[in-house]
C-alpha positions in Angstrom: 0.0 0.0 0.0 2.8 2.4 0.8 4.2 2.1 -2.7 0.8 2.8 -4.2 0.3 5.8 -1.9 3.7 7.3 -2.9 3.0 6.8 -6.6 -0.4 8.4 -6.2 1.1 11.5 -4.5 3.6 11.8 -7.3 1.0 11.4 -10.0 -1.8 13.6 -8.7 -0.1 16.0 -6.2 -2.9 15.2 -3.7 -1.7 15.1 -0.1 -4.2 12.5 1.3 -1.7 9.7 0.4 1.0 11.3 2.5 -1.4 11.6 5.4 -2.3 7.9 5.0 1.3 6.9 4.8 2.1 8.9 8.0 -0.9 7.3 9.8 0.2 3.7 8.8 3.8 4.3 9.7 2.8 5.9 13.1 0.5 3.0 13.8 3.4 0.5 13.1 5.8 2.5 15.2 3.3 2.6 18.1 2.7 -1.1 17.7 6.5 -1.8 17.9 6.7 0.3 21.1 3.8 -1.6 22.6 5.4 -5.0 21.7 8.7 -3.9 23.3 6.8 -3.0 26.5 5.3 -6.4 26.6 1.8 -5.6 25.4 0.1 -8.2 23.1 -2.5 -5.8 21.5 -3.8 -2.3 21.2 -6.8 -1.4 23.4 -10.2 -1.2 21.7 -10.1 2.6 22.1 -6.7 2.9 20.4 -7.9 0.7 17.5 -11.1 2.7 17.1 -9.0 6.0 16.9 -6.7 4.6 14.2 -9.7 3.3 12.2 -11.5 6.6 12.5 -8.4 8.5 11.3 -8.1 6.0 8.4 -11.7 6.6 7.4 -11.2 10.4 7.7 -8.2 10.3 5.4 -10.0 8.2 2.9 -12.9 10.7 2.8 -10.3 13.5 2.2 -8.9 11.3 -0.6 -12.3 10.9 -2.2 -12.9 14.7 -2.1 -9.4 15.4 -3.6 -9.9 12.8 -6.3 -12.8 14.8 -7.8 -10.4 17.5 -9.0 -7.3 15.4 -9.6 -5.4 15.8 -12.8 -4.4 14.2 -15.2 -7.4 12.0 -16.0 -5.5 8.7 -16.0 -4.1 9.5 -12.5 -7.6 10.3 -11.2 -8.8 6.9 -12.4 -5.9 5.1 -10.7 -6.4 7.1 -7.5 -10.1 6.3 -7.5 -9.3 2.6 -7.8 -6.8 2.9 -5.0 -9.3 4.6 -2.8 -12.0 2.0 -3.5 -9.6 -0.8 -2.8 -8.4 0.8 0.5 -12.0 1.2 1.5 -13.1 -2.3 0.5 -10.1 -4.0 2.1 -9.9 -1.7 5.2 -9.9 -4.6 7.6 -7.1 -6.4 5.8 -5.0 -3.2 5.7 -5.5 -2.6 9.4 -5.2 -6.2 10.6 -1.8 -5.6 12.0 -3.5 -3.3 14.6 -5.8 -6.1 15.8 -3.3 -9.0 15.8 0.4 -8.4 16.5 1.3 -11.7 14.9 0.4 -10.1 11.5 3.2 -8.3 9.9 2.9 -4.6 8.9 4.1 -5.3 5.4 4.7 -8.3 3.1 8.4 -7.5 2.3 9.6 -10.9 3.6 7.1 -12.8 1.3 8.1 -10.7 -1.7 11.8 -11.4 -1.1 11.1 -15.1 -0.9 9.0 -15.0 -4.1 11.7 -13.0 -5.9 14.1 -16.0 -5.7 11.6 -18.3 -7.5 10.7 -15.7 -10.0 14.4 -15.0 -10.9 15.0 -18.8 -11.2 11.9 -19.1 -13.4 13.2 -16.3 -15.8 16.6 -17.8 -16.1 17.4 -19.7 -19.3 16.5 -23.3 -18.6 14.6 -22.4 -15.5 11.9 -24.9 -14.5 11.5 -27.4 -17.3 9.1 -29.6 -15.3 6.7 -29.3 -12.4 8.8 -31.8 -10.5 11.9 -29.5 -10.9 9.9 -26.6 -9.6 8.6 -28.6 -6.6 12.1 -29.7 -5.7 13.4 -26.2 -5.9 10.6 -24.9 -3.7 11.2 -27.7 -1.2 14.9 -27.0 -0.9 14.3 -23.3 -0.7 11.7 -23.8 2.0 14.2 -25.8 4.1 16.9 -23.1 3.6 14.7 -20.1 4.3 13.1 -21.8 7.4 16.5 -22.6 8.8 17.6 -19.0 8.3 14.6 -17.7 10.1 15.0 -20.1 12.9 18.7 -19.1 13.2 19.7 -22.7 12.5 22.8 -23.9 10.7 21.6 -24.3 7.1 23.9 -27.3 6.4 22.8 -29.0 9.6 19.2 -28.5 8.6 19.7 -30.0 5.1 21.7 -32.9 6.7 18.9 -33.6 9.1 16.4 -33.9 6.3 18.5 -36.6 4.6 19.1 -38.4 7.9 15.5 -38.2 9.1 16.5 -36.4 12.3 13.8 -34.8 14.4 15.7 -31.5 14.0 14.0 -30.7 10.7 11.4 -32.6 8.7 9.9 -31.7 5.4 6.5 -33.0 4.2 5.6 -32.4 0.6 2.0 -31.5 -0.2 1.8 -34.3 -2.7 2.6 -36.9 0.0 -0.3 -35.7 2.2 
């Protein structure tokens, strides 16, 4: 969402996107502070205030969209506003559940590896090759996130140790 908001501000010159970006970044900052102090969630009142501010900024966006120029940017901005209104709960889920990440950067980084491999000459020639690549990458990335030794994790897969087990979806 932050990328779309930045692009919208550059294209239309409207400031509602900057306000929304500030709100979301402030909410994420406040959430991190709460987590560091040991809290597990925002209070209902705090969530209500963030949601009201989100709605207020969206209304400003709809008002500014009426006079936005150029026409193609106005259409893109209107689509962004409708999407942000429709998926409001999804965009603010990180306020309700601290287990939900603020952004999806980690997922995008993981997908980039597969996409780069797919674009390479001779990438995935078969579905089995793609499945094997994903299984191996899954073990490696999980080991990294769990601060495990990558080679030990791979070794444990081949030796059937309890340290790390992999179950393929096809085997389920």
